[in-house]
Jmol script that loads the backbone (N, CA, C; Angstrom):
load data "model"
ATOM      1  N   UNK A   1      22.912  33.471  13.293  1.00  0.00           N
ATOM      2  CA  UNK A   1      21.760  34.065  12.662  1.00  0.00           C
ATOM      3  C   UNK A   1      21.004  32.969  11.916  1.00  0.00           C
ATOM      4  N   UNK A   2      19.695  32.969  12.061  1.00  0.00           N
ATOM      5  CA  UNK A   2      18.867  32.043  11.306  1.00  0.00           C
ATOM      6  C   UNK A   2      17.562  32.726  10.924  1.00  0.00           C
ATOM      7  N   UNK A   3      16.858  32.105   9.989  1.00  0.00           N
ATOM      8  CA  UNK A   3      15.589  32.648   9.517  1.00  0.00           C
ATOM      9  C   UNK A   3      14.621  31.505   9.283  1.00  0.00           C
ATOM     10  N   UNK A   4      13.343  31.833   9.295  1.00  0.00           N
ATOM     11  CA  UNK A   4      12.294  30.877   8.943  1.00  0.00           C
ATOM     12  C   UNK A   4      11.612  31.430   7.702  1.00  0.00           C
ATOM     13  N   UNK A   5      11.579  30.612   6.640  1.00  0.00           N
ATOM     14  CA  UNK A   5      10.957  31.053   5.399  1.00  0.00           C
ATOM     15  C   UNK A   5       9.909  30.051   4.961  1.00  0.00           C
ATOM     16  N   UNK A   6       9.031  30.505   4.075  1.00  0.00           N
ATOM     17  CA  UNK A   6       7.974  29.644   3.555  1.00  0.00           C
ATOM     18  C   UNK A   6       8.139  29.502   2.054  1.00  0.00           C
ATOM     19  N   UNK A   7       8.095  28.275   1.572  1.00  0.00           N
ATOM     20  CA  UNK A   7       8.113  27.999   0.143  1.00  0.00           C
ATOM     21  C   UNK A   7       7.488  26.635  -0.097  1.00  0.00           C
ATOM     22  N   UNK A   8       6.712  26.522  -1.148  1.00  0.00           N
ATOM     23  CA  UNK A   8       6.077  25.258  -1.480  1.00  0.00           C
ATOM     24  C   UNK A   8       5.078  24.784  -0.449  1.00  0.00           C
ATOM     25  N   UNK A   9       4.482  25.707   0.307  1.00  0.00           N
ATOM     26  CA  UNK A   9       3.493  25.333   1.305  1.00  0.00           C
ATOM     27  C   UNK A   9       4.083  24.786   2.594  1.00  0.00           C
ATOM     28  N   UNK A  10       5.396  24.887   2.770  1.00  0.00           N
ATOM     29  CA  UNK A  10       6.051  24.399   3.981  1.00  0.00           C
ATOM     30  C   UNK A  10       6.987  25.476   4.517  1.00  0.00           C
ATOM     31  N   UNK A  11       7.305  25.383   5.806  1.00  0.00           N
ATOM     32  CA  UNK A  11       8.223  26.334   6.433  1.00  0.00           C
ATOM     33  C   UNK A  11       9.555  25.655   6.710  1.00  0.00           C
ATOM     34  N   UNK A  12      10.645  26.407   6.514  1.00  0.00           N
ATOM     35  CA  UNK A  12      11.988  25.873   6.687  1.00  0.00           C
ATOM     36  C   UNK A  12      12.816  26.830   7.537  1.00  0.00           C
ATOM     37  N   UNK A  13      13.560  26.280   8.497  1.00  0.00           N
ATOM     38  CA  UNK A  13      14.505  27.068   9.295  1.00  0.00           C
ATOM     39  C   UNK A  13      15.857  26.968   8.597  1.00  0.00           C
ATOM     40  N   UNK A  14      16.449  28.119   8.236  1.00  0.00           N
ATOM     41  CA  UNK A  14      17.678  28.118   7.448  1.00  0.00           C
ATOM     42  C   UNK A  14      18.745  29.002   8.084  1.00  0.00           C
ATOM     43  N   UNK A  15      20.007  28.692   7.751  1.00  0.00           N
ATOM     44  CA  UNK A  15      21.156  29.503   8.135  1.00  0.00           C
ATOM     45  C   UNK A  15      22.000  29.727   6.892  1.00  0.00           C
ATOM     46  N   UNK A  16      22.845  30.739   6.913  1.00  0.00           N
ATOM     47  CA  UNK A  16      23.715  31.010   5.770  1.00  0.00           C
ATOM     48  C   UNK A  16      24.666  29.836   5.559  1.00  0.00           C
ATOM     49  N   UNK A  17      24.875  29.464   4.288  1.00  0.00           N
ATOM     50  CA  UNK A  17      25.770  28.372   3.943  1.00  0.00           C
ATOM     51  C   UNK A  17      25.143  26.994   4.032  1.00  0.00           C
ATOM     52  N   UNK A  18      23.886  26.909   4.419  1.00  0.00           N
ATOM     53  CA  UNK A  18      23.195  25.631   4.581  1.00  0.00           C
ATOM     54  C   UNK A  18      22.492  25.228   3.284  1.00  0.00           C
ATOM     55  N   UNK A  19      22.431  23.906   3.031  1.00  0.00           N
ATOM     56  CA  UNK A  19      21.686  23.387   1.877  1.00  0.00           C
ATOM     57  C   UNK A  19      20.375  22.798   2.384  1.00  0.00           C
ATOM     58  N   UNK A  20      19.276  23.134   1.688  1.00  0.00           N
ATOM     59  CA  UNK A  20      17.975  22.587   2.055  1.00  0.00           C
ATOM     60  C   UNK A  20      17.286  22.041   0.812  1.00  0.00           C
ATOM     61  N   UNK A  21      16.422  21.064   1.012  1.00  0.00           N
ATOM     62  CA  UNK A  21      15.621  20.512  -0.074  1.00  0.00           C
ATOM     63  C   UNK A  21      14.191  20.983   0.110  1.00  0.00           C
ATOM     64  N   UNK A  22      13.667  21.662  -0.912  1.00  0.00           N
ATOM     65  CA  UNK A  22      12.313  22.190  -0.892  1.00  0.00           C
ATOM     66  C   UNK A  22      11.519  21.560  -2.032  1.00  0.00           C
ATOM     67  N   UNK A  23      10.182  21.618  -1.991  1.00  0.00           N
ATOM     68  CA  UNK A  23       9.408  21.125  -3.137  1.00  0.00           C
ATOM     69  C   UNK A  23       9.837  21.828  -4.419  1.00  0.00           C
ATOM     70  N   UNK A  24       9.678  21.159  -5.543  1.00  0.00           N
ATOM     71  CA  UNK A  24      10.195  21.606  -6.828  1.00  0.00           C
ATOM     72  C   UNK A  24       9.810  23.051  -7.156  1.00  0.00           C
ATOM     73  N   UNK A  25      10.814  23.846  -7.519  1.00  0.00           N
ATOM     74  CA  UNK A  25      10.615  25.224  -7.959  1.00  0.00           C
ATOM     75  C   UNK A  25      10.922  25.307  -9.452  1.00  0.00           C
ATOM     76  N   UNK A  26      10.333  26.275 -10.124  1.00  0.00           N
ATOM     77  CA  UNK A  26      10.569  26.463 -11.560  1.00  0.00           C
ATOM     78  C   UNK A  26      11.871  27.238 -11.755  1.00  0.00           C
ATOM     79  N   UNK A  27      13.004  26.563 -11.546  1.00  0.00           N
ATOM     80  CA  UNK A  27      14.315  27.186 -11.684  1.00  0.00           C
ATOM     81  C   UNK A  27      15.315  26.129 -12.128  1.00  0.00           C
ATOM     82  N   UNK A  28      16.317  26.566 -12.884  1.00  0.00           N
ATOM     83  CA  UNK A  28      17.360  25.668 -13.363  1.00  0.00           C
ATOM     84  C   UNK A  28      18.541  25.680 -12.396  1.00  0.00           C
ATOM     85  N   UNK A  29      19.405  24.666 -12.505  1.00  0.00           N
ATOM     86  CA  UNK A  29      20.605  24.616 -11.673  1.00  0.00           C
ATOM     87  C   UNK A  29      21.484  25.813 -11.974  1.00  0.00           C
ATOM     88  N   UNK A  30      21.989  26.452 -10.925  1.00  0.00           N
ATOM     89  CA  UNK A  30      22.832  27.627 -11.081  1.00  0.00           C
ATOM     90  C   UNK A  30      22.078  28.934 -10.987  1.00  0.00           C
ATOM     91  N   UNK A  31      20.739  28.904 -11.051  1.00  0.00           N
ATOM     92  CA  UNK A  31      19.949  30.133 -10.938  1.00  0.00           C
ATOM     93  C   UNK A  31      20.042  30.692  -9.523  1.00  0.00           C
ATOM     94  N   UNK A  32      19.994  31.999  -9.425  1.00  0.00           N
ATOM     95  CA  UNK A  32      19.976  32.665  -8.129  1.00  0.00           C
ATOM     96  C   UNK A  32      18.544  33.130  -7.874  1.00  0.00           C
ATOM     97  N   UNK A  33      18.042  32.831  -6.671  1.00  0.00           N
ATOM     98  CA  UNK A  33      16.671  33.158  -6.311  1.00  0.00           C
ATOM     99  C   UNK A  33      16.645  34.117  -5.137  1.00  0.00           C
ATOM    100  N   UNK A  34      15.563  34.891  -5.054  1.00  0.00           N
ATOM    101  CA  UNK A  34      15.295  35.714  -3.877  1.00  0.00           C
ATOM    102  C   UNK A  34      13.983  35.217  -3.299  1.00  0.00           C
ATOM    103  N   UNK A  35      14.053  34.660  -2.101  1.00  0.00           N
ATOM    104  CA  UNK A  35      12.884  34.124  -1.420  1.00  0.00           C
ATOM    105  C   UNK A  35      12.354  35.199  -0.478  1.00  0.00           C
ATOM    106  N   UNK A  36      11.177  35.747  -0.799  1.00  0.00           N
ATOM    107  CA  UNK A  36      10.682  36.906  -0.054  1.00  0.00           C
ATOM    108  C   UNK A  36       9.630  36.575   0.992  1.00  0.00           C
ATOM    109  N   UNK A  37       9.237  35.329   1.120  1.00  0.00           N
ATOM    110  CA  UNK A  37       8.259  34.951   2.144  1.00  0.00           C
ATOM    111  C   UNK A  37       9.010  34.575   3.423  1.00  0.00           C
ATOM    112  N   UNK A  38       9.546  35.584   4.094  1.00  0.00           N
ATOM    113  CA  UNK A  38      10.345  35.392   5.302  1.00  0.00           C
ATOM    114  C   UNK A  38       9.451  35.662   6.510  1.00  0.00           C
ATOM    115  N   UNK A  39       9.327  34.677   7.380  1.00  0.00           N
ATOM    116  CA  UNK A  39       8.456  34.792   8.544  1.00  0.00           C
ATOM    117  C   UNK A  39       9.181  35.345   9.769  1.00  0.00           C
ATOM    118  N   UNK A  40      10.472  35.020   9.902  1.00  0.00           N
ATOM    119  CA  UNK A  40      11.200  35.348  11.124  1.00  0.00           C
ATOM    120  C   UNK A  40      12.691  35.415  10.830  1.00  0.00           C
ATOM    121  N   UNK A  41      13.375  36.370  11.459  1.00  0.00           N
ATOM    122  CA  UNK A  41      14.837  36.427  11.415  1.00  0.00           C
ATOM    123  C   UNK A  41      15.322  36.651  12.842  1.00  0.00           C
ATOM    124  N   UNK A  42      16.309  35.846  13.267  1.00  0.00           N
ATOM    125  CA  UNK A  42      16.897  35.977  14.600  1.00  0.00           C
ATOM    126  C   UNK A  42      18.388  36.157  14.443  1.00  0.00           C
ATOM    127  N   UNK A  43      18.924  37.212  15.072  1.00  0.00           N
ATOM    128  CA  UNK A  43      20.366  37.465  15.058  1.00  0.00           C
ATOM    129  C   UNK A  43      20.790  37.832  16.460  1.00  0.00           C
ATOM    130  N   UNK A  44      21.566  36.956  17.086  1.00  0.00           N
ATOM    131  CA  UNK A  44      21.985  37.199  18.460  1.00  0.00           C
ATOM    132  C   UNK A  44      20.767  37.275  19.367  1.00  0.00           C
ATOM    133  N   UNK A  45      20.605  38.403  20.061  1.00  0.00           N
ATOM    134  CA  UNK A  45      19.457  38.601  20.939  1.00  0.00           C
ATOM    135  C   UNK A  45      18.299  39.318  20.272  1.00  0.00           C
ATOM    136  N   UNK A  46      18.479  39.754  19.024  1.00  0.00           N
ATOM    137  CA  UNK A  46      17.425  40.481  18.327  1.00  0.00           C
ATOM    138  C   UNK A  46      16.616  39.530  17.447  1.00  0.00           C
ATOM    139  N   UNK A  47      15.334  39.834  17.310  1.00  0.00           N
ATOM    140  CA  UNK A  47      14.497  39.044  16.406  1.00  0.00           C
ATOM    141  C   UNK A  47      13.495  39.958  15.715  1.00  0.00           C
ATOM    142  N   UNK A  48      13.187  39.619  14.474  1.00  0.00           N
ATOM    143  CA  UNK A  48      12.199  40.345  13.678  1.00  0.00           C
ATOM    144  C   UNK A  48      11.141  39.330  13.269  1.00  0.00           C
ATOM    145  N   UNK A  49       9.890  39.637  13.595  1.00  0.00           N
ATOM    146  CA  UNK A  49       8.793  38.718  13.328  1.00  0.00           C
ATOM    147  C   UNK A  49       7.835  39.379  12.352  1.00  0.00           C
ATOM    148  N   UNK A  50       7.486  38.670  11.272  1.00  0.00           N
ATOM    149  CA  UNK A  50       6.589  39.206  10.263  1.00  0.00           C
ATOM    150  C   UNK A  50       5.124  39.010  10.623  1.00  0.00           C
ATOM    151  N   UNK A  51       4.264  39.777   9.949  1.00  0.00           N
ATOM    152  CA  UNK A  51       2.822  39.667  10.167  1.00  0.00           C
ATOM    153  C   UNK A  51       2.083  39.553   8.851  1.00  0.00           C
ATOM    154  N   UNK A  52       2.033  38.484   8.116  1.00  0.00           N
ATOM    155  CA  UNK A  52       2.725  37.220   8.369  1.00  0.00           C
ATOM    156  C   UNK A  52       4.160  37.213   7.857  1.00  0.00           C
ATOM    157  N   UNK A  53       4.497  38.116   6.888  1.00  0.00           N
ATOM    158  CA  UNK A  53       5.852  38.124   6.325  1.00  0.00           C
ATOM    159  C   UNK A  53       6.543  39.444   6.638  1.00  0.00           C
ATOM    160  N   UNK A  54       7.881  39.399   6.682  1.00  0.00           N
ATOM    161  CA  UNK A  54       8.665  40.624   6.824  1.00  0.00           C
ATOM    162  C   UNK A  54       8.657  41.378   5.496  1.00  0.00           C
ATOM    163  N   UNK A  55       8.520  42.688   5.560  1.00  0.00           N
ATOM    164  CA  UNK A  55       8.490  43.497   4.343  1.00  0.00           C
ATOM    165  C   UNK A  55       9.905  43.914   3.949  1.00  0.00           C
ATOM    166  N   UNK A  56      10.144  44.012   2.642  1.00  0.00           N
ATOM    167  CA  UNK A  56      11.425  44.463   2.085  1.00  0.00           C
ATOM    168  C   UNK A  56      12.611  43.592   2.513  1.00  0.00           C
ATOM    169  N   UNK A  57      12.369  42.306   2.734  1.00  0.00           N
ATOM    170  CA  UNK A  57      13.432  41.371   3.103  1.00  0.00           C
ATOM    171  C   UNK A  57      13.319  40.158   2.182  1.00  0.00           C
ATOM    172  N   UNK A  58      14.446  39.754   1.586  1.00  0.00           N
ATOM    173  CA  UNK A  58      14.464  38.579   0.714  1.00  0.00           C
ATOM    174  C   UNK A  58      15.752  37.803   0.958  1.00  0.00           C
ATOM    175  N   UNK A  59      15.625  36.524   1.216  1.00  0.00           N
ATOM    176  CA  UNK A  59      16.776  35.648   1.417  1.00  0.00           C
ATOM    177  C   UNK A  59      17.305  35.247   0.045  1.00  0.00           C
ATOM    178  N   UNK A  60      18.614  35.355  -0.136  1.00  0.00           N
ATOM    179  CA  UNK A  60      19.239  35.005  -1.407  1.00  0.00           C
ATOM    180  C   UNK A  60      19.694  33.551  -1.351  1.00  0.00           C
ATOM    181  N   UNK A  61      19.355  32.810  -2.421  1.00  0.00           N
ATOM    182  CA  UNK A  61      19.709  31.388  -2.486  1.00  0.00           C
ATOM    183  C   UNK A  61      20.094  31.033  -3.914  1.00  0.00           C
ATOM    184  N   UNK A  62      20.851  29.947  -4.048  1.00  0.00           N
ATOM    185  CA  UNK A  62      21.265  29.465  -5.361  1.00  0.00           C
ATOM    186  C   UNK A  62      20.792  28.020  -5.517  1.00  0.00           C
ATOM    187  N   UNK A  63      20.245  27.701  -6.688  1.00  0.00           N
ATOM    188  CA  UNK A  63      19.778  26.346  -6.967  1.00  0.00           C
ATOM    189  C   UNK A  63      21.003  25.485  -7.279  1.00  0.00           C
ATOM    190  N   UNK A  64      21.212  24.429  -6.481  1.00  0.00           N
ATOM    191  CA  UNK A  64      22.349  23.547  -6.709  1.00  0.00           C
ATOM    192  C   UNK A  64      21.943  22.253  -7.405  1.00  0.00           C
ATOM    193  N   UNK A  65      20.670  21.852  -7.269  1.00  0.00           N
ATOM    194  CA  UNK A  65      20.263  20.577  -7.854  1.00  0.00           C
ATOM    195  C   UNK A  65      18.744  20.487  -7.931  1.00  0.00           C
ATOM    196  N   UNK A  66      18.250  19.867  -8.991  1.00  0.00           N
ATOM    197  CA  UNK A  66      16.848  19.461  -9.111  1.00  0.00           C
ATOM    198  C   UNK A  66      16.852  17.943  -9.226  1.00  0.00           C
ATOM    199  N   UNK A  67      15.929  17.277  -8.569  1.00  0.00           N
ATOM    200  CA  UNK A  67      15.928  15.818  -8.641  1.00  0.00           C
ATOM    201  C   UNK A  67      14.677  15.224  -8.048  1.00  0.00           C
ATOM    202  N   UNK A  68      14.773  13.911  -7.771  1.00  0.00           N
ATOM    203  CA  UNK A  68      13.661  13.182  -7.169  1.00  0.00           C
ATOM    204  C   UNK A  68      14.160  12.462  -5.919  1.00  0.00           C
ATOM    205  N   UNK A  69      13.313  12.418  -4.909  1.00  0.00           N
ATOM    206  CA  UNK A  69      13.617  11.698  -3.686  1.00  0.00           C
ATOM    207  C   UNK A  69      13.464  10.196  -3.924  1.00  0.00           C
ATOM    208  N   UNK A  70      13.967   9.356  -3.007  1.00  0.00           N
ATOM    209  CA  UNK A  70      13.794   7.908  -3.176  1.00  0.00           C
ATOM    210  C   UNK A  70      12.318   7.512  -3.216  1.00  0.00           C
ATOM    211  N   UNK A  71      12.055   6.381  -3.854  1.00  0.00           N
ATOM    212  CA  UNK A  71      10.678   5.922  -4.035  1.00  0.00           C
ATOM    213  C   UNK A  71      10.039   5.517  -2.710  1.00  0.00           C
ATOM    214  N   UNK A  72       8.782   5.908  -2.562  1.00  0.00           N
ATOM    215  CA  UNK A  72       7.974   5.505  -1.421  1.00  0.00           C
ATOM    216  C   UNK A  72       6.916   4.546  -1.945  1.00  0.00           C
ATOM    217  N   UNK A  73       6.797   3.391  -1.320  1.00  0.00           N
ATOM    218  CA  UNK A  73       5.800   2.398  -1.723  1.00  0.00           C
ATOM    219  C   UNK A  73       4.557   2.597  -0.863  1.00  0.00           C
ATOM    220  N   UNK A  74       3.404   2.741  -1.522  1.00  0.00           N
ATOM    221  CA  UNK A  74       2.120   2.873  -0.833  1.00  0.00           C
ATOM    222  C   UNK A  74       1.354   1.579  -1.081  1.00  0.00           C
ATOM    223  N   UNK A  75       1.068   0.826  -0.016  1.00  0.00           N
ATOM    224  CA  UNK A  75       0.389  -0.465  -0.137  1.00  0.00           C
ATOM    225  C   UNK A  75      -0.905  -0.411   0.663  1.00  0.00           C
ATOM    226  N   UNK A  76      -2.015  -0.766   0.019  1.00  0.00           N
ATOM    227  CA  UNK A  76      -3.315  -0.782   0.675  1.00  0.00           C
ATOM    228  C   UNK A  76      -3.864  -2.212   0.632  1.00  0.00           C
ATOM    229  N   UNK A  77      -4.521  -2.610   1.722  1.00  0.00           N
ATOM    230  CA  UNK A  77      -5.101  -3.945   1.775  1.00  0.00           C
ATOM    231  C   UNK A  77      -6.293  -3.925   2.727  1.00  0.00           C
ATOM    232  N   UNK A  78      -7.345  -4.641   2.345  1.00  0.00           N
ATOM    233  CA  UNK A  78      -8.487  -4.837   3.233  1.00  0.00           C
ATOM    234  C   UNK A  78      -8.621  -6.341   3.474  1.00  0.00           C
ATOM    235  N   UNK A  79      -8.586  -6.729   4.727  1.00  0.00           N
ATOM    236  CA  UNK A  79      -8.573  -8.166   5.004  1.00  0.00           C
ATOM    237  C   UNK A  79      -9.914  -8.816   4.632  1.00  0.00           C
ATOM    238  N   UNK A  80      -9.792 -10.003   4.112  1.00  0.00           N
ATOM    239  CA  UNK A  80     -10.922 -10.843   3.684  1.00  0.00           C
ATOM    240  C   UNK A  80     -11.761 -10.203   2.582  1.00  0.00           C
ATOM    241  N   UNK A  81     -11.211  -9.293   1.811  1.00  0.00           N
ATOM    242  CA  UNK A  81     -11.962  -8.646   0.744  1.00  0.00           C
ATOM    243  C   UNK A  81     -11.278  -8.783  -0.620  1.00  0.00           C
ATOM    244  N   UNK A  82     -10.141  -9.450  -0.676  1.00  0.00           N
ATOM    245  CA  UNK A  82      -9.351  -9.578  -1.895  1.00  0.00           C
ATOM    246  C   UNK A  82      -9.046  -8.224  -2.524  1.00  0.00           C
ATOM    247  N   UNK A  83      -8.752  -7.244  -1.677  1.00  0.00           N
ATOM    248  CA  UNK A  83      -8.443  -5.893  -2.140  1.00  0.00           C
ATOM    249  C   UNK A  83      -6.993  -5.588  -1.798  1.00  0.00           C
ATOM    250  N   UNK A  84      -6.141  -5.420  -2.815  1.00  0.00           N
ATOM    251  CA  UNK A  84      -4.739  -5.065  -2.622  1.00  0.00           C
ATOM    252  C   UNK A  84      -4.340  -4.077  -3.704  1.00  0.00           C
ATOM    253  N   UNK A  85      -3.687  -3.006  -3.317  1.00  0.00           N
ATOM    254  CA  UNK A  85      -3.211  -2.007  -4.272  1.00  0.00           C
ATOM    255  C   UNK A  85      -1.792  -1.604  -3.882  1.00  0.00           C
ATOM    256  N   UNK A  86      -0.895  -1.568  -4.859  1.00  0.00           N
ATOM    257  CA  UNK A  86       0.477  -1.126  -4.631  1.00  0.00           C
ATOM    258  C   UNK A  86       0.776   0.020  -5.585  1.00  0.00           C
ATOM    259  N   UNK A  87       1.238   1.102  -5.051  1.00  0.00           N
ATOM    260  CA  UNK A  87       1.609   2.264  -5.842  1.00  0.00           C
ATOM    261  C   UNK A  87       2.976   2.761  -5.369  1.00  0.00           C
ATOM    262  N   UNK A  88       3.739   3.319  -6.295  1.00  0.00           N
ATOM    263  CA  UNK A  88       5.014   3.933  -5.949  1.00  0.00           C
ATOM    264  C   UNK A  88       4.954   5.416  -6.243  1.00  0.00           C
ATOM    265  N   UNK A  89       5.746   6.204  -5.509  1.00  0.00           N
ATOM    266  CA  UNK A  89       5.746   7.645  -5.710  1.00  0.00           C
ATOM    267  C   UNK A  89       7.139   8.200  -5.431  1.00  0.00           C
ATOM    268  N   UNK A  90       7.613   9.090  -6.316  1.00  0.00           N
ATOM    269  CA  UNK A  90       8.877   9.793  -6.097  1.00  0.00           C
ATOM    270  C   UNK A  90       8.596  11.285  -6.148  1.00  0.00           C
ATOM    271  N   UNK A  91       8.883  11.980  -5.063  1.00  0.00           N
ATOM    272  CA  UNK A  91       8.614  13.413  -4.965  1.00  0.00           C
ATOM    273  C   UNK A  91       9.753  14.199  -5.609  1.00  0.00           C
ATOM    274  N   UNK A  92       9.409  15.207  -6.429  1.00  0.00           N
ATOM    275  CA  UNK A  92      10.406  16.107  -7.013  1.00  0.00           C
ATOM    276  C   UNK A  92      10.866  17.114  -5.965  1.00  0.00           C
ATOM    277  N   UNK A  93      12.143  17.519  -6.048  1.00  0.00           N
ATOM    278  CA  UNK A  93      12.659  18.514  -5.112  1.00  0.00           C
ATOM    279  C   UNK A  93      13.655  19.430  -5.809  1.00  0.00           C
ATOM    280  N   UNK A  94      13.908  20.558  -5.172  1.00  0.00           N
ATOM    281  CA  UNK A  94      14.956  21.500  -5.570  1.00  0.00           C
ATOM    282  C   UNK A  94      15.848  21.701  -4.356  1.00  0.00           C
ATOM    283  N   UNK A  95      17.155  21.577  -4.555  1.00  0.00           N
ATOM    284  CA  UNK A  95      18.101  21.802  -3.463  1.00  0.00           C
ATOM    285  C   UNK A  95      18.631  23.224  -3.570  1.00  0.00           C
ATOM    286  N   UNK A  96      18.550  23.970  -2.462  1.00  0.00           N
ATOM    287  CA  UNK A  96      18.980  25.370  -2.436  1.00  0.00           C
ATOM    288  C   UNK A  96      20.160  25.533  -1.487  1.00  0.00           C
ATOM    289  N   UNK A  97      21.101  26.372  -1.881  1.00  0.00           N
ATOM    290  CA  UNK A  97      22.200  26.783  -1.020  1.00  0.00           C
ATOM    291  C   UNK A  97      21.891  28.209  -0.573  1.00  0.00           C
ATOM    292  N   UNK A  98      21.702  28.406   0.720  1.00  0.00           N
ATOM    293  CA  UNK A  98      21.370  29.729   1.253  1.00  0.00           C
ATOM    294  C   UNK A  98      22.650  30.550   1.288  1.00  0.00           C
ATOM    295  N   UNK A  99      22.684  31.640   0.500  1.00  0.00           N
ATOM    296  CA  UNK A  99      23.911  32.430   0.412  1.00  0.00           C
ATOM    297  C   UNK A  99      23.902  33.661   1.315  1.00  0.00           C
ATOM    298  N   UNK A 100      22.724  34.274   1.530  1.00  0.00           N
ATOM    299  CA  UNK A 100      22.707  35.484   2.356  1.00  0.00           C
ATOM    300  C   UNK A 100      21.350  35.665   3.009  1.00  0.00           C
ATOM    301  N   UNK A 101      21.379  35.969   4.318  1.00  0.00           N
ATOM    302  CA  UNK A 101      20.166  36.343   5.053  1.00  0.00           C
ATOM    303  C   UNK A 101      20.365  37.796   5.481  1.00  0.00           C
ATOM    304  N   UNK A 102      19.602  38.730   4.909  1.00  0.00           N
ATOM    305  CA  UNK A 102      19.804  40.136   5.247  1.00  0.00           C
ATOM    306  C   UNK A 102      19.216  40.493   6.621  1.00  0.00           C
ATOM    307  N   UNK A 103      19.793  41.495   7.244  1.00  0.00           N
ATOM    308  CA  UNK A 103      19.247  42.020   8.480  1.00  0.00           C
ATOM    309  C   UNK A 103      18.250  43.115   8.140  1.00  0.00           C
ATOM    310  N   UNK A 104      17.016  43.033   8.649  1.00  0.00           N
ATOM    311  CA  UNK A 104      16.031  44.075   8.349  1.00  0.00           C
ATOM    312  C   UNK A 104      16.484  45.440   8.869  1.00  0.00           C
ATOM    313  N   UNK A 105      16.086  46.480   8.130  1.00  0.00           N
ATOM    314  CA  UNK A 105      16.415  47.849   8.543  1.00  0.00           C
ATOM    315  C   UNK A 105      15.518  48.268   9.713  1.00  0.00           C
ATOM    316  N   UNK A 106      15.832  49.387  10.331  1.00  0.00           N
ATOM    317  CA  UNK A 106      15.072  49.858  11.482  1.00  0.00           C
ATOM    318  C   UNK A 106      13.611  50.109  11.144  1.00  0.00           C
ATOM    319  N   UNK A 107      13.325  50.532   9.913  1.00  0.00           N
ATOM    320  CA  UNK A 107      11.958  50.832   9.519  1.00  0.00           C
ATOM    321  C   UNK A 107      11.123  49.590   9.250  1.00  0.00           C
ATOM    322  N   UNK A 108      11.744  48.417   9.117  1.00  0.00           N
ATOM    323  CA  UNK A 108      11.000  47.189   8.773  1.00  0.00           C
ATOM    324  C   UNK A 108      10.377  46.567   9.980  1.00  0.00           C
TER     325      UNK A 108
END
end "model"
wireframe off; spacefill off
backbone 0.3
color backbone group
């Protein structure tokens, strides 16, 4: 069984027991979240597709870590113009442990 959910402006394919890193959420470590922007759930041969989201379905997840990704160096240069710029950037993230993906009811 797997699901596709949306959070932080990006879509993620998840399975139960899997850890994923998503853009920073306003949650502390140990918090339990319900992610309700579920686009798709597939179980065996059955699939439920939202328009755009499935109604009355929320994936349960637990926040395991908040942190920053490794630094990315952004370097710009224009030849023969004496133009050089170096910038560094570290993106914040939240790591989630997917604990439960519910099966939609017949009415959903």
